LUMLUMVEX-546874 format. One record per residue (C-alpha): residue number from 1; residue in three letters; x negated, y negated, z negated. Coordinates in nm, 2 decimals. Example, Ala and Ser with C-alpha at 12.3 -4.5 7.8 and 13.67 -1.06 7.14 Angstrom:
2
{resi 1	resn ALA	east -1.23	north 0.45	up -0.78}
{resi 2	resn SER	east -1.37	north 0.11	up -0.71}
END
This chain:
58
{resi 1	resn UNK	east 0.01	north 0.01	up 0.00}
{resi 2	resn UNK	east -0.13	north -0.35	up 0.09}
{resi 3	resn UNK	east 0.02	north -0.62	up -0.11}
{resi 4	resn UNK	east -0.07	north -0.99	up 0.01}
{resi 5	resn UNK	east -0.03	north -1.26	up -0.27}
{resi 6	resn UNK	east -0.08	north -1.63	up -0.29}
{resi 7	resn UNK	east -0.26	north -1.64	up -0.63}
{resi 8	resn UNK	east -0.20	north -2.02	up -0.66}
{resi 9	resn UNK	east 0.18	north -1.99	up -0.69}
{resi 10	resn UNK	east 0.21	north -1.59	up -0.72}
{resi 11	resn UNK	east 0.42	north -1.58	up -0.40}
{resi 12	resn UNK	east 0.43	north -1.24	up -0.22}
{resi 13	resn UNK	east 0.33	north -1.31	up 0.15}
{resi 14	resn UNK	east 0.33	north -0.97	up 0.28}
{resi 15	resn UNK	east 0.35	north -0.58	up 0.19}
{resi 16	resn UNK	east 0.24	north -0.30	up 0.42}
{resi 17	resn UNK	east 0.32	north 0.05	up 0.32}
{resi 18	resn UNK	east 0.17	north 0.37	up 0.48}
{resi 19	resn UNK	east 0.01	north 0.69	up 0.39}
{resi 20	resn UNK	east -0.32	north 0.56	up 0.52}
{resi 21	resn UNK	east -0.41	north 0.20	up 0.61}
{resi 22	resn UNK	east -0.71	north 0.16	up 0.83}
{resi 23	resn UNK	east -0.92	north -0.15	up 0.85}
{resi 24	resn UNK	east -0.78	north -0.23	up 1.19}
{resi 25	resn UNK	east -0.43	north -0.23	up 1.06}
{resi 26	resn UNK	east -0.53	north -0.44	up 0.76}
{resi 27	resn UNK	east -0.67	north -0.69	up 1.00}
{resi 28	resn UNK	east -0.36	north -0.69	up 1.21}
{resi 29	resn UNK	east -0.14	north -0.76	up 0.91}
{resi 30	resn UNK	east -0.38	north -1.04	up 0.79}
{resi 31	resn UNK	east -0.38	north -1.19	up 1.15}
{resi 32	resn UNK	east 0.00	north -1.19	up 1.15}
{resi 33	resn UNK	east 0.02	north -1.37	up 0.82}
{resi 34	resn UNK	east -0.23	north -1.62	up 0.91}
{resi 35	resn UNK	east -0.02	north -1.71	up 1.21}
{resi 36	resn UNK	east 0.28	north -1.77	up 0.98}
{resi 37	resn UNK	east 0.10	north -1.92	up 0.70}
{resi 38	resn UNK	east -0.23	north -2.12	up 0.69}
{resi 39	resn UNK	east -0.56	north -1.95	up 0.67}
{resi 40	resn UNK	east -0.68	north -1.89	up 0.32}
{resi 41	resn UNK	east -1.00	north -2.04	up 0.18}
{resi 42	resn UNK	east -1.10	north -1.71	up 0.05}
{resi 43	resn UNK	east -0.97	north -1.33	up 0.01}
{resi 44	resn UNK	east -0.98	north -1.15	up -0.32}
{resi 45	resn UNK	east -0.95	north -0.79	up -0.31}
{resi 46	resn UNK	east -0.85	north -0.54	up -0.59}
{resi 47	resn UNK	east -1.11	north -0.29	up -0.48}
{resi 48	resn UNK	east -1.49	north -0.32	up -0.56}
{resi 49	resn UNK	east -1.71	north -0.47	up -0.29}
{resi 50	resn UNK	east -1.84	north -0.12	up -0.18}
{resi 51	resn UNK	east -1.50	north -0.03	up -0.06}
{resi 52	resn UNK	east -1.45	north -0.34	up 0.17}
{resi 53	resn UNK	east -1.51	north -0.23	up 0.53}
{resi 54	resn UNK	east -1.74	north -0.41	up 0.76}
{resi 55	resn UNK	east -1.43	north -0.49	up 0.99}
{resi 56	resn UNK	east -1.25	north -0.68	up 0.72}
{resi 57	resn UNK	east -1.56	north -0.88	up 0.62}
{resi 58	resn UNK	east -1.59	north -1.03	up 0.98}
END
């Protein structure tokens, strides 16, 4: 499950649920959200840095 929150106002921006979420799918979801909302200054993840893919870090 991918939950995208605005930490400033705690607004839920998006939810993506699947058995497996690839980095490509996460990038697609984030791209759609950026088109609807503004681009965030930074991304915070619930996972440790070693779990963040190279595709997402670009």
